[in-house]
C-alpha positions in Angstrom: 75.1 122.2 -125.7 78.6 123.8 -125.9 79.2 123.4 -121.8 77.0 119.8 -121.8 79.8 118.5 -124.6 82.5 119.6 -122.4 81.0 117.8 -119.6 80.3 114.5 -121.4 84.1 114.8 -122.5 85.5 115.0 -119.2 83.1 112.4 -118.0 84.3 109.6 -120.9 87.8 110.9 -119.7 87.4 110.3 -116.3 86.3 106.8 -117.0 88.9 105.9 -119.5 91.3 107.0 -116.5 88.9 105.0 -113.9 89.2 102.0 -116.2 93.1 102.8 -116.9 93.3 102.6 -112.7 90.9 99.8 -112.7 93.1 97.5 -115.1 96.4 98.7 -113.2 95.0 97.6 -110.2 93.9 94.3 -111.4 97.0 93.7 -112.8 99.0 94.8 -109.9 96.8 93.0 -107.8 97.3 89.5 -109.9 101.1 90.0 -109.6 100.4 90.4 -105.7 98.8 87.4 -105.6 101.0 85.9 -107.7 103.9 87.3 -105.7 102.5 85.8 -102.7 101.6 82.2 -104.4 105.4 81.9 -105.2 106.5 83.3 -101.6 104.3 80.6 -100.2 105.4 77.6 -102.4 109.1 79.0 -101.4 107.8 79.3 -97.7 106.8 75.5 -97.3 108.5 73.7 -100.4 112.0 74.8 -100.6 114.3 72.6 -99.8 117.0 75.4 -98.8 116.5 78.1 -96.9 115.3 81.5 -98.4 114.9 84.8 -96.8 114.5 88.5 -98.5 116.3 91.2 -97.3 114.9 95.1 -97.5 115.9 98.3 -95.8 118.4 96.1 -93.6 115.4 94.3 -92.4 114.0 90.4 -93.1 111.1 90.9 -95.1 110.7 86.9 -95.9 112.0 84.0 -94.6 110.8 80.4 -95.5 110.1 77.5 -92.9 113.7 75.9 -93.7 115.5 78.9 -93.0 113.4 79.5 -89.9 114.8 75.7 -88.8 118.0 76.4 -89.1 117.7 80.1 -87.1 115.4 78.1 -84.3 113.0 81.4 -84.3 109.3 82.0 -85.0 108.3 84.1 -88.7 107.2 86.5 -86.3 110.2 87.1 -84.1 112.4 86.9 -87.5 110.6 89.5 -89.9 111.8 93.1 -89.3 114.7 92.5 -87.6 118.6 92.8 -88.3 119.9 89.9 -90.2 123.3 90.7 -88.6 122.0 90.1 -85.4 122.6 86.6 -86.2 125.8 86.4 -87.5 128.8 85.3 -85.2 130.4 88.9 -84.3 133.5 87.5 -85.9 131.8 87.0 -88.9 130.0 89.9 -89.7 132.4 92.0 -91.4 133.5 89.3 -93.7 129.5 88.5 -94.6 128.6 91.9 -95.3 131.8 92.3 -97.7 131.1 88.8 -99.5 127.5 89.6 -99.8 128.4 93.0 -101.6 130.5 91.0 -104.0 128.3 89.0 -105.1 125.4 91.3 -105.7 128.1 93.5 -107.6 128.8 90.2 -109.8 132.5 90.0 -108.2 131.8 86.6 -106.7 130.4 83.9 -108.0 130.3 81.1 -105.3 128.4 80.9 -102.0 130.6 81.9 -99.2 130.4 80.1 -95.5 130.1 81.7 -92.2 128.5 81.4 -88.6 125.3 82.0 -87.0 124.0 81.3 -83.4 120.7 80.0 -83.4 117.8 80.6 -80.9 119.2 77.6 -78.7 122.6 79.7 -78.5 124.1 76.5 -81.1 126.6 77.7 -83.3 125.9 76.6 -86.6 128.1 77.1 -89.9 126.2 78.7 -93.0 126.5 78.4 -96.4 125.0 81.3 -98.3 124.7 83.2 -101.5 122.5 86.4 -102.4 121.3 87.8 -105.8 119.5 91.1 -106.4 116.2 91.4 -106.6 112.4 93.6 -107.1 110.2 92.7 -104.4 106.8 94.3 -103.8 108.2 97.3 -106.8 111.8 98.1 -104.7 115.3 96.7 -104.7 115.6 93.9 -102.4 117.9 90.7 -101.9 117.1 87.4 -102.2 119.2 85.0 -100.2 119.9 80.9 -99.8 121.4 79.2 -97.6 122.1 76.0 -96.3 123.2 74.2 -93.0 126.5 72.7 -93.1 127.6 72.2 -89.9 127.6 68.6 -89.9 129.8 68.9 -93.3 132.2 71.4 -91.2 132.6 69.5 -88.5 132.9 66.2 -90.6 135.6 67.9 -92.3 137.3 69.3 -89.1 137.2 65.8 -87.6 139.0 63.9 -90.8 141.8 67.1 -90.9 142.5 66.2 -87.2 142.8 62.5 -88.1 144.8 63.3 -91.2 147.1 65.2 -88.8 147.3 62.3 -85.9 148.0 59.9 -88.9 150.5 62.2 -90.5 152.2 62.3 -86.6 151.6 58.9 -86.2 153.4 58.2 -89.6 156.2 60.5 -88.6 157.0 58.8 -85.6 157.0 55.6 -87.2 159.5 56.5 -90.1 161.5 57.8 -86.9 161.6 55.1 -84.7 162.3 52.9 -87.9 164.9 54.9 -88.9 166.8 54.5 -85.2 166.1 51.3 -85.4 168.0 51.0 -88.9 171.2 53.5 -87.2 171.2 50.9 -84.5 171.4 47.8 -86.8 174.3 49.5 -88.6 175.5 50.4 -85.5 175.3 47.1 -83.9 176.2 45.3 -87.1 179.6 47.4 -87.7 180.3 46.8 -83.6 180.2 42.7 -84.1 181.8 42.7 -87.8 185.0 44.1 -86.6 186.0 42.2 -84.0 184.9 39.0 -86.0 186.8 39.4 -88.7 190.1 38.5 -87.1 188.6 35.6 -85.4 187.1 34.5 -88.5 191.0 34.9 -89.8 192.5 33.3 -86.8 190.1 30.3 -87.3 191.0 29.5 -90.7 194.2 29.9 -90.4 194.5 27.2 -87.2 192.6 24.6 -89.6 195.3 25.1 -92.4 197.8 24.3 -89.7 196.7 22.2 -87.3 196.2 18.7 -87.7 195.9 16.8 -84.4 192.7 16.3 -82.4 191.6 18.0 -79.8 192.9 21.0 -81.3 191.8 20.3 -85.0 188.0 20.0 -84.1 188.4 23.3 -81.7 189.9 25.2 -84.3 186.9 23.6 -86.5 184.3 24.3 -83.7 185.7 28.2 -83.9 185.5 28.3 -87.3 182.0 27.0 -87.9 180.4 29.5 -84.9 182.0 32.6 -86.6 181.2 31.6 -89.8 177.2 31.3 -88.7 177.7 34.9 -86.9 179.1 36.2 -89.6 176.4 35.2 -92.0 173.3 36.1 -89.7 175.0 39.4 -89.2 174.7 39.7 -92.8 171.3 39.0 -93.0 170.8 41.7 -90.2 171.8 44.0 -92.2 170.1 43.1 -95.2 167.0 43.3 -93.7 167.5 46.5 -92.0 168.6 47.7 -96.4 165.1 46.1 -97.1 163.2 47.8 -94.8 164.8 51.6 -96.3 164.6 50.3 -99.9 168.3 50.7 -100.2 168.9 46.9 -100.8 169.5 46.3 -104.5 169.6 43.4 -107.0 170.9 43.0 -110.0 169.4 40.5 -112.4 171.2 38.7 -115.2 170.0 35.5 -117.6 171.2 33.1 -115.7 171.4 29.2 -116.1 170.0 27.9 -113.2 170.9 24.3 -113.1 174.7 24.4 -112.7 174.1 26.7 -109.9 172.0 24.5 -108.2 174.2 21.6 -108.5 176.9 23.8 -106.6 175.3 25.0 -104.1 174.0 21.5 -103.2 177.8 20.4 -103.4 178.6 23.2 -100.7 175.5 21.7 -98.3 176.5 18.0 -99.0 179.0 18.1 -96.2 176.8 19.7 -93.5 173.6 18.0 -94.2 175.6 14.8 -94.0 177.5 15.5 -90.8 173.5 16.0 -89.2 173.0 12.8 -90.2 170.7 13.6 -93.3 170.3 12.7 -96.6 170.3 15.4 -99.9 168.4 14.2 -102.7 168.3 16.6 -106.0 165.3 16.5 -108.6 166.2 19.0 -111.2 165.8 17.2 -114.3 168.0 17.2 -117.6 167.7 20.6 -118.1 166.5 24.1 -117.2 165.5 27.2 -118.9 167.3 30.4 -118.5 165.8 32.4 -115.6 166.1 36.6 -114.9 167.7 36.9 -111.3 170.4 37.8 -109.4 172.7 34.8 -109.2 174.4 36.2 -105.5 170.7 36.4 -104.5 169.5 33.5 -106.0 172.3 31.5 -104.1 171.4 33.1 -100.6 167.5 32.3 -100.8 168.5 28.3 -101.5 171.3 28.5 -98.9 168.8 29.9 -96.4 166.0 27.3 -97.5 168.1 24.5 -97.3 169.8 25.4 -93.9 166.5 25.8 -92.5 165.2 22.5 -93.5 168.5 20.7 -92.0 167.7 22.7 -88.5 164.1 21.2 -88.6 165.0 17.5 -90.2 166.0 14.8 -87.8 168.7 12.7 -88.1 168.3 10.0 -90.7 165.6 12.2 -92.4 166.1 13.5 -96.1 166.3 16.9 -97.9 165.0 17.5 -101.7 165.8 20.0 -103.9 164.1 20.2 -106.9 163.5 22.7 -109.8 161.3 22.5 -112.6 159.7 24.9 -115.3 155.9 25.7 -114.5 153.9 28.9 -116.2 156.5 30.7 -117.3 158.8 30.7 -114.5 161.3 29.0 -112.5 160.0 27.0 -109.3 163.2 25.9 -107.2 161.7 23.9 -104.0 163.6 22.5 -100.6 161.3 19.2 -99.0 162.3 18.1 -95.8 160.7 15.3 -93.7 160.9 17.3 -90.3 157.9 17.5 -88.1 155.9 20.3 -90.4 154.3 23.6 -89.4 151.1 24.3 -87.5 148.2 26.2 -90.5 148.6 29.0 -87.8 152.2 29.4 -87.7 152.3 29.2 -91.4 150.6 32.7 -91.8 153.5 34.4 -90.1 156.4 31.9 -91.1 158.0 34.9 -93.3 157.6 37.5 -90.7 160.6 38.6 -89.3 161.8 37.5 -86.1 159.2 35.2 -86.3 159.9 31.6 -84.6 157.5 28.8 -84.0 157.1 28.6 -80.6 157.6 24.9 -80.0 161.4 25.8 -81.4 162.2 28.7 -79.8 163.7 26.8 -77.0 166.1 24.9 -78.5 167.1 26.5 -81.8 169.2 29.8 -82.1 168.9 32.4 -84.4 167.5 35.6 -85.0 164.2 33.8 -87.3 165.5 36.5 -90.0 166.4 33.6 -93.0 162.7 33.0 -94.0 161.8 36.9 -94.0 165.3 37.8 -96.4 164.4 35.1 -98.6 160.6 36.8 -99.0 162.1 40.0 -99.6 164.9 38.6 -102.0 162.5 36.4 -103.7 160.0 39.7 -104.7 162.6 41.9 -105.2 163.6 39.9 -108.3 159.8 39.2 -109.7 158.7 36.1 -108.1 156.9 35.0 -105.2 158.0 32.5 -102.0 155.5 30.2 -100.1 155.4 27.0 -98.1 153.0 23.9 -97.9 152.9 21.5 -94.8 151.6 19.3 -92.6 152.1 18.7 -89.2 154.0 15.1 -88.8 154.9 15.2 -92.7 157.2 17.7 -93.1 157.3 20.9 -95.0 158.3 22.3 -98.7 159.5 25.6 -99.2 158.9 27.0 -103.1 159.8 30.2 -104.4 159.2 31.0 -108.2 161.4 33.0 -110.6 160.5 34.6 -114.1 162.0 33.3 -116.7 163.9 35.2 -119.1 161.7 36.7 -122.1 162.7 36.9 -125.9 163.8 40.7 -125.4 166.0 39.8 -122.3 167.7 36.8 -124.2 168.6 39.1 -127.0 170.1 41.9 -124.7 172.0 38.7 -122.4 173.5 37.7 -125.7 174.7 41.3 -126.9 175.8 41.5 -123.0 177.9 38.0 -123.4 179.7 39.7 -126.7 180.4 42.7 -125.3 182.0 40.8 -121.7 183.6 38.3 -124.2 185.5 41.1 -126.2 186.4 43.3 -123.3 188.0 40.5 -121.6 191.1 40.5 -124.6 
């Protein structure tokens, strides 16, 4: 009986142990099935490449990773992952992977592989340490970023080309500016005594034809001097060294003085000058000398393109917190396609290039001078009906009014 009890006890213990083993097996089998199901999901549905490495070999790869490498599942499983990595990148991949596994690096790294077709592809990869089938393994996630890398490289090449072209352009502009400066100096130097001598001749001569000859010399020298100054101003605009000194300015006396200066020339061309300035004009914030230069250029330009017997009108009015100044002529007008380019340097109307002199700098310079003073310039024209060139300048603001008044008091006090 005693032995029988021992046998029963042992049998009970063995049955309990068997049940425990069965339970563990069922638990293990359940975990295995869950693991297999999870790996199946990873294999067919993950949008990124996934792989598991254990004992230095591929133990699992999903379809996305297989597509990138170009190999079949059977060809990759059990192989060394480094065989796919470009030889010159292998050491870097090994070092970066170890850093990620040790939590010394958090961001993925990029490297190159050679796929089944011998093509080099760029990969973006990260790894973590996991348990796989009861043992330590490495789970990796990767993306093919070849197109992105190629686009970045192309963009970088374009940046380099743009930088080189910009440098070449800046060099060329600087060369042209230096040439312009040298040209201005070479022209101005011999022109100065010509102007002085012609002024002296005009003052001393009173008989014809010598008076007319001296007058022609003086007019030609003055015209050439003005064009040289325009050329130099335009060069200064291009390099950003042309400055304006805006102040509070009463435009009406200035515009009347300019008209008085131009009356003789316009009358000499058989044209008439009409003023439409009203009784008073509001003060503007402008550079007096540069404003004079703009209006003179527009009047000279209008006289060039107005036939004998024609009329030129200089008008000014207040509009939308600006002063609008217009020069209207009764010339042939400007075709619409020419109006888009009329303010470009060295541009001349095709129909006028043969019989009109000049470099085509006046309107380009006017545009820059007006914009430097915070204004705008435009042209309105119809072929056969003449042209109107207009520009606007900002009126003096209340703060500028006060500043101008203080400046006036200071100037007045310093003159005593």
